[in-house]
N, C-alpha and C positions, 0 to 999 in steps of 0.2 A: 702841736699837729698830731692829729690822729693818724695811727697805722691800720691797715687794714689785716683782716685776722688773717692766720695762715693758710687757710680754707678760700679766701679771697683772691691772696697772691697767687696761688696755684691755679683758681680758675682765671686769672690774666694772664697767667704764664704760660695757661694751655691756649686761650683765645689768641695771645698775641705770641707765638714762638719765634726763637730765634732767627732769623731770617725773612721775615714775613714783610710783605709790603704794603706800605700804608702811604694814604694822600692827606695833605693836611687839608681840613675845612674851616678850621679858625683857633687862633693861638692869641691868649692873652699877654703878649710881650712886645713890646717896641722893635726888638731884635729878632723877631720870629719872619722865618722863613715865608716868602709869598704862598697867598692861597693858593692850592692847588699842587704847592712842592711834592714831589715823592720822596721817599725814603725806606730806609731798609731799619728793622728793629734789631738792635742787637741784645735787649732784653728787657725785663721788668727788674726795678730797684726794689728794696723792702719796704718803700715808701708807696709802692704802686705806679710808680710813673714808669712811663715808656723811653727807653732810652733808643734813640732814633738817630741814624746816620743818614741827612739829608742827603741828597742828590747834588745839591749847591753845594756842599761842603759843610753846613753848618752841623753841629751836634746838639741842639738846643733839645733837651728833654720835655715832653708830653706831659704835662699833669691831667690826667685822667679826672674828668668832672668839671674842670675848667677850660682843659683846652679841648678840640675835636679832631679826631681823624676817622678816615674809613678804611678800613682793612682792604684790599684790593688782591686780586687772583684769590686762588685756594680757597 
C-alpha cells in the first residue's frame, strides 16, 4: 500500500475537515451503507481514508480513489 505524501494528506484534511457532511455515491464493499446515505467526517487517516460516521450507524471508512462520496453543504 502506498501512503499519500504529507502535502496530499494536508490537502485532504483541508478538503474534508472534521464535521463536514458527505453523501455516499458508491462504495466497493458488500457491507457498504446504501447509496445516498449521509455521514459526518470524523477525520482523514494517514493512509488518506475518510473516517465517516454514517447516519445509519455504520462506521465504514471511505477509501478515496476506490469509493466515491460527495461533499454536501459548505
